[in-house]
N, C-alpha and C positions, 0 to 999 in steps of 0.2 A: 517585572511587574505581572504578578500571577503565577501560579503553581501548576499542578497536573501535569500531564506528561510533557508539554512544550516546555514549560517553566523548569522542571526538574531536569530535562534532558539537557537543555541550554546551561544551567548552572553547573551540572556535574562536568560538561564538556568543558567550559571555560575554567573551572577550578583544576581540572586537570591539565590542559594545555598552557595556562597562565601560571602555573605553581613557579614560585619563586622570583617571580617579577614585580612583587609588591602590589598587586592589584588587589583591592577590596571588593568582595562580591556578596551583594545582599539580595535575597529573593523576598518579595512582599506579596502575601497571600492572607485570605480571610477563610477560616473554617466554615463561616457562614453562607460563604459563596461556593456554590456547587461546581463540578466540573462536568463537562458532556460524557467522558470516561466511558464511551460503549465500543471504542475501536480495541479489537482483540488480536488482530491478525496482522502480520508484518511480512516484510519481504527480505530476502538473504542479506541485503545491506547492513540491516541491523546488526549482524554479526561483527561486522568490520567496527561499527560505532562501540560496541561493547568490549571487543578486543582492544581498542585503542585506550579504552579506560582501565583496561587490566582485569575486567569482569571475567570469572571462569563460568562457562556455560552451565555445569550443574548448580552452581549456586544460584546463578539467574533462574534457573527453571524450577528450582524449590521454593524460591521465594515468590514467584509469579504463578504457580501452578501451571506451567506451561506444558504444551505438547509440540511435537515436532510438526512441520509443515512443508509437503512436497510441490504443493501447488493448489490451484482453486479449480473445483468442479463447477462447470456451468450448465445448468438445466434448463430447457424449454425456450433457448435463446434464439437459435435460427429457425427452428420449428418445434411445435409441442412435441414433446417425446425424444427430441434430440439430447445429448448430453456429451461434453468432451471436458477434459482436464487441460488447464493451461499450466504446464510445468515448469519448474526452476531448473532448466536443463535443455540440451539440443536433442535434436532428432538425428541419431546415428551420426558417423564419422563423416568429416567432408572428404572429398576426392579431388586432389589437385587444386582446391580453393573453391570447388563447386559444393555448396550445402547439400546435404544428403537428401533433403526433400526434393531436389529436382531430380534425383535419381528415382525416387519413388513417384513423382509426377510422371516420368518416363514410363515406368512399368504400369503406371495406372493407365496410361493411354493404350498400353498393349494388353491390358487384361486386368486382373484384380490382384493387387498386391498385398492386400489386407489394409488395416488401419495404419495410418502414419504413427498413432499412439503406440502400436505393437514394436515399435523400434525406440521407445523411450523408456529408459528403466525407472525414473520417478514416476511416470503416468501409470505404469503397469505394477509399481509396488503400491501407489496410493490405492489403485483400485483393489487390492488384495489385502489394504490395511496393514501395510508391513513398513518397517523401517529400519535402517542403519546409516552410520556415518557413511560418507564416501570412502571408498578403498583406497589404500595408499599407493596401491600398485597401478602406475599410469597404463592407460590403455584399456583397463577393463571397463565394461559397460557401467559398472557401479561405481567408478572411480570419479567421474565428470559431472556432477550434478550439483545444484545448489539446495540449500534448505534453509528455512526460517523457522519462526516460532508463532505458536498461538497462545497468547498469554492474557492474563488479567490487567489491563493498562492501568487500573488504580494501584494495584501491586506493584507495577513496574515504577510507577511514579513514586511511591512510598520507597522502594529499593534505592532509587536514585537520589533521593531525599537524604537517607542514611550516608550513601557514598559522599554526596556533596557537604554536608555537615561535617562529616569527618575530615573534609580538606579545606575546611576553613569558611564554607559558605553560611553567612548569617541569615536564618529565617526570621523575618518580621512579621507578625501577627498584626492586620488591621485592615480595614477598609479604606480605599483612596476616595476623598470625597472633593478633592480639587488639585488642579495641576497647573503650576505658574511657569508662564514663559518668560525667556529673556527678551526685554523690550527692544533691544538693539538687534540681535542675531534671530530671534524667534526659536532658539532652542527650548528643550524643555530645561528649566532650571531646578525644580524639585515638586515632589508630591506631598500633598497633605493629608493626613491620615484623620479617621473619624474622631481620634482622642486628641487632635490638635497638634501631634508630631509632624515634622516636615523631614522628608528624606531627600538630600541633594545627591546628585551623582553627574558624571561626565559622560557616560554612555547609558541609555536606557534600553531594555529589550521588553517589547510589549508582548507579553504572552497572556494577555487579559481575556482572550477567547473571542467570540463573535462581537462583544462589545467595541474591540479595538480602543480601548480608553484612551491610550497615547496617540497612537499612529492615525486614528480615525477622529475621534472627538477633539483632542487637542491640537493636532496639528493638519487635521483636514486633509488627509491623503484619500484620494476618493476610492471607488470601488467598481470594477469593470464587471458588471452582471452579465453571467454567461447562461442566464435561464433559457434563452431562445435555443441554445443547443442541449443544454443538460436542464430540462425543466422540473426534474424530482426536487422538492423543496422540503420535504418532511420525513420524519422517520417516527417509528414506534419500536422499542426495543424490550426485551425480557429474558432473564435467565431461566434455564430449565435444568431439572435433573439429567444426568447422563443416562443414556439408554442405547444398547447396540454395541457394536464393534468400535473401537476409539480409532476414527479416520486420521492420518496424517494430512488432511487437507480442509480446506474451507470450502463451503458449497454456497453457490449463489443461483438462486431459481427465479426464473422470470415470471412475473404474475402480470395481470391484466393492465396494472396501472403503476408498475414499478418492478421491484424484485425484492427477494426474502433472502437474508444471510443466516448461514449456521456455522458456528465456529465451536469446537470440541475443545475444552481444557480439561485438566487433571480432575477438577472437582465440580464442573458443570459444564453446560452448554450455552453460549451466547447465542441469542436469535433476534432478529430485527426484520421489519418491512420499511425499506426505502421506497416513496411513493409521490406521485405528482397530485397536488389538491386540485387542480383542474379536472382531474378524471376519476377521482374517488374522494369520498368524505373521510374525514380522521375516524369516526367511528366503524365505517366499514372496512377500513384499512385494517384498524386494530382487530376486528372481528376475522378477517381473512388470513393474519398472522396467527392468531391463537387457533384458529382451526386447521392450520398445516403444522402445529408443533407435533413432536413425536414423544413427547414426555410431559409430566406435571411442572407447572411453572413454580419458581421459586420466589418471586415477587410480583407485584402488581407490573404491567406493562407502562413504560416511561415514554413520552411523547416529545419530540424534538422539531424544532424549525430552523431552517437555514435558506440560504441563497447562495446558488454555486457561483464561483467567480474568484476574483483576486484582487488585491489592493494595486493601484496604479502606480504608487511608489511602496515598496516594501521598506526601504530605508529612507527616511525623511530627517535633515538635519542631524539630530544626535539620538534618534530613535530607530531601531530596527524592530520590524514585527516578525514573530515566529511563531507558528501554530495557527489556531483559527482565525487570529486577529490579522494574518497576512492573506487569507482566503480559505475557501473550502471547494473541495471536490468529493462528491460522494465516494463512499469506500468500497466500491465495486472490486477494485483490483488491490485493496489493502494499501493504499498510497498515503493516508494521512499521517501516520508517524514517519513515513519516510520522508514526506516534505517537511516536517519538522527537522529532520537530518539533514536534508538537503540546506535549508535557512541556516543551520548551524555550522555545517561544512564551509559554505560560503562566507559566512562572518569570519570564520577562523582564518580563513585564505586570504581574506581582505581586511583584517582587523585594523581599526583607525588609530592613527595618532591623535593627539588634542587637535590637531589642524582638521581633522575631518575632511579629507581631501576629496574634492566633487568628483574626480574620475573613479576614485573607488567606489564611491556610492552609486555612480551611474553604471558601472560593471556589474556591481551586486544586483541591481534592480535588473538589468539586461540577462542576466544569468537566471535568476528566480522567476522571470517572466517565461523564459524559454521551458524551464522545469514545469511549471504549472500548464503552460499551453501544450506540451508535448503529452502530459498526462490527461489533459481535456481531450485531445484528439483520440487517444487510445481508448478512454472510455467511451466516448461517443460512437467508436468503432462498434462496439457490442449491440447498440441500439439500432444501427443503420444496416448492418450485415445480418439481415433477417428477411425471412419469407412471410414472418407473422403479419396478419391484418385483421386478427379477430376482437380488436378493442379500439376505441378511439386513440388511446397513447400509441399503440403501435402503427394505426394508420398516420398520426402525426409524424412519426419519425420516416415512413416512407415516403412522404412529401417534402421532408427536410431538405433546406440547402444547405450543404456542408461547408465548413471552413476551407478555404482554398489548400490549406496545408494537408488535410486530411483527404480531401478529393485527388490531390496529386499522389498521395500514397496509395491508395486504392486503385487508381488507374494504373499505376506502374505494376502493381501486384497482378492485376487482372490480364494484362498483355502479356506477360511472360514469367510471373512469379517472381519479379525482383521486387525486394524489400529495400526502399530508399533509406539509408543510414542517416543518423544524427551525429552532430559533435556533442551537443548536449542533448540528454534525453534518457529517462529512466529505463525505458522498455527497449531491449535488443532485438534484432530481427527474428529470433526463434520465439518471442512473445507474439509478435504480429502474425507470422505463420500459424501459431496455435489458434488464435481467434479467427483468423479469416478462413482458414481451412475448416476449423471445428465449426462455423456457422454458415458454410456453404458457399463461401467466396473462392471458386475453383480457378487457376488461372487457365487461360486459353491456349498458353504454350509454356515452355520450359527452356532452361539454359541449352542451348544447340550443342555445346560441348559434350553433353551427354551421350550423345549419339555416336560419339567417337568410340565408345565402349561397347562391346559386344552385349547383346541383350541377355543372352544366356548366363553370360557372367555376372551381369547385374542382378539378375533374378537368383543366381545361386549365392551372392553375396548378401544380399536381402533376407533370404531364407535362413543363412548362418547367423545374421545379427539378429532375428527374432528368436532363435532358439538360445541364443547367449542372454538375451535379455530375460526370457522365460526363465531359464535356469538360475540366473542371478536372483530373480525375485524368488524363486522357489526356496533358495538358501537364505532368505531374509528373515530376520526375526518379526513376530508380530509387534506391532508399534506398542501397544499397552504393555507386554511382556518385556520388551527392550527398555521402556522407561521404568518399570518396577523393578528390575535387575540392575539398574543403574543408579549412580548418586543424585541424579536428576528427580528422583520420585518424592511427590509431596502429597498430593491428595490421591494418589493412587496406592499410597502406603510405601514405607521406606524398607527399602531391601534388606 
C-alpha cells in the first residue's frame, strides 16, 4: 500500500525472494499523491540489498545519477569551526584484539600522534575528493573500507519499479478511500479505491508514508513520540546546480536550530535544513538554508513536517508497516533507507504463514524496536556531545536527560575508551569512535594492554601507517574522473 522508495524496495525484494512460490504481489499507489523523496544518501548495507536482487552497480548508478560515498562530514557540531568525517571503515589495524584507536590514545597521552583521521584511508580519500573500489589484496590500507551511494531516491524507486514489474508485480493506480476489517479477527480484509474497486489480500504491507493508512488509521497502532530527545520536527529541501569538486561524501553542518545537509549527485546537489520549530520560524529556516547554498537553485524550496518516533507495533495482525508509516528519524546519518531495508530483511526472515504466528509477530516488533532505538541513540549523541551553547537549541541539549541506554554508552567510553557492543544495531564501534572523538569526547584512559608494547615501537608503527594511507590516497583517482571513466557515468557524461 503505497509506492515511493519503501513500496518499491519492498515489492522488489518480495518478488525476488518469493519467486516460484505462487505468491501474487500487488502495489497500490496514486500518481496524485506525492512521496517525500528527499532522502538521497545511503549506507554501505544498500549494496548487499542490491546484490541480493542481482542488480549490477554500474546499471544502478547510471539509472539513479549516483555518486560514491565514503562517509559523512560533520561541521560545527562539537564547536563552531570543528569538522570531522565519520567514515565507512575502521581506524588502523587491531593488535592482538585491541582496536587501533587505543594505541592512538596511548600515543596521544605521550605527545601528539596527529589526527586519528590520518590513519583512515576513507577519511583522507574523502578529504581529497578521491575514490576507488576497495583493493582485492588483503592487508592493504585501501582494501578494508566500505562505501555507499548518493543517489536520486525518486529515480531509485522508478528503477525498482521496473525491476519488480518485470518479475510479476502488478501496479494498481488509485487512491484508497476505505479499509474493511474482518469483524471476527480484526484483520484488514480489503481496501476500497476511489473508483469503487476492492482489493483483498492475505498480507498487507503499509508503505503509505506518514499517514500510516493501515497500521495507524485502520488498526490503531500507537506512535511513540521521541520529540523530547530529538525535537527537530521540520525540514526544507531544495536541489541546486553542481559546483566545485565532486566530493565522495555527504555533509551535515550544524546550525543554530538544526542542521543543513549537502549531498552531491552526478546531475545536481541535494540540500536541506532540518530544524526545530520551537527555536526558529519556517521562513527564517528557509532563509538560512538559501543563504548558505553554494550554487543556484533548480527549484523552489519544499517544506516538510514530521514527528520523530516509531510505531508501538510495526506488525499488527496482517499488516506490516515499512518506511515512514513505521516511524521516522531525521536523516542525520542517512538511516532512512536503511530502516526500510531493516524492515524488509526482518519480514523476509519471519515471513508468515496464513496462521500469522503471534511469536513471529512479537519477534519482528522486538527487533524493529531495537533497530529504531539504537539509531535514535546514535543520532542523539551528535547533539549532546558538544560544547556549543550559542543558541537556545544547543542549550536545550546541554541540559537534556539522556536515555539510559545512551548514558551507559557514553559513560563506558569516557572511563577507558570502551564501546559497548550491540547484538542488534546498525552502527558498529568505529562509528561511535568517529563521532565521540570527532566531537571532543576524549576518554580518560585506554586499554591497559597497550602499555605492554614499547612506546617507540607504537610510534614507529603509527608513522608507517600514516605514510601508507597518504601514499594510497595519492594513487587514488579523482572521484569525478573515476565515475566518468566507468560504466556508471550518467549525468557526468558517458565515457
